[in-house]
C-alpha positions as CSV (number, residue, x, y, z in Angstrom):
1,M,8.4,-10.7,-9.2
2,L,5.4,-9.1,-11.4
3,I,5.5,-4.7,-11.5
4,R,1.8,-3.9,-11.9
5,R,0.0,-1.1,-11.5
6,E,-2.7,-1.0,-8.1
7,T,-5.8,-1.7,-9.0
8,P,-9.3,-0.7,-6.2
9,A,-8.6,-4.9,-5.5
10,D,-4.9,-3.9,-3.8
11,V,-5.6,-1.0,-1.1
12,D,-6.1,-3.5,1.4
13,A,-3.1,-5.1,0.5
14,I,-1.1,-1.8,1.2
15,R,-2.5,-0.2,3.4
16,A,-1.3,-3.5,5.3
17,V,2.3,-3.3,3.9
18,H,2.7,0.5,5.0
19,A,1.0,-0.4,8.5
20,A,3.5,-3.2,8.9
21,A,6.1,-1.4,7.6
22,F,6.3,1.5,9.9
23,A,4.7,0.0,13.2
24,K,5.8,1.7,16.0
25,A,7.5,-0.6,18.0
26,D,4.8,-0.5,21.6
27,G,2.1,-1.1,18.9
28,D,0.2,1.7,19.8
29,G,-1.8,3.3,17.1
30,V,-1.6,3.2,13.0
31,P,1.3,4.9,11.7
32,V,0.7,8.2,9.8
33,E,2.4,6.8,6.5
34,A,-0.3,4.0,6.2
35,T,-2.8,6.5,5.9
36,L,-0.5,9.0,3.9
37,V,-1.0,7.1,0.9
38,D,-4.7,7.8,1.1
39,A,-4.7,10.9,1.8
40,L,-2.3,10.9,-1.7
41,R,-5.4,8.9,-3.5
42,A,-8.7,11.6,-2.2
43,D,-5.8,14.1,-3.6
44,E,-7.1,15.9,-7.3
45,G,-3.7,15.7,-8.5
46,W,-3.8,11.9,-7.7
47,L,-1.8,10.1,-11.0
48,P,-3.1,6.3,-10.2
49,A,-1.0,5.0,-13.8
50,Y,2.5,6.2,-11.1
51,S,1.5,3.8,-8.1
52,L,2.7,0.2,-9.0
53,V,2.3,-3.3,-6.8
54,A,5.1,-5.7,-6.6
55,T,3.4,-9.5,-6.6
56,D,4.9,-12.7,-6.6
57,P,3.8,-14.5,-10.6
58,D,0.7,-15.8,-9.2
59,G,-0.7,-11.8,-8.6
60,Q,-0.3,-12.8,-4.4
61,F,1.5,-10.3,-2.3
62,E,4.6,-12.2,-0.5
63,D,4.6,-11.6,3.4
64,L,1.8,-10.4,4.6
């Protein structure tokens, strides 16, 4: 596993991971947690250096 800083290319995969992790049992709607990071990114206080992702050695996200 490699841990690196998030890049703009990671945004959709990050959203998918959050949506899967916090999916409601009935599958109704998008969980609020899936949009929370988007809202945080848009805030002027966002510190991109602290947004990290973990990938496999080839740079791919696992189990998406």
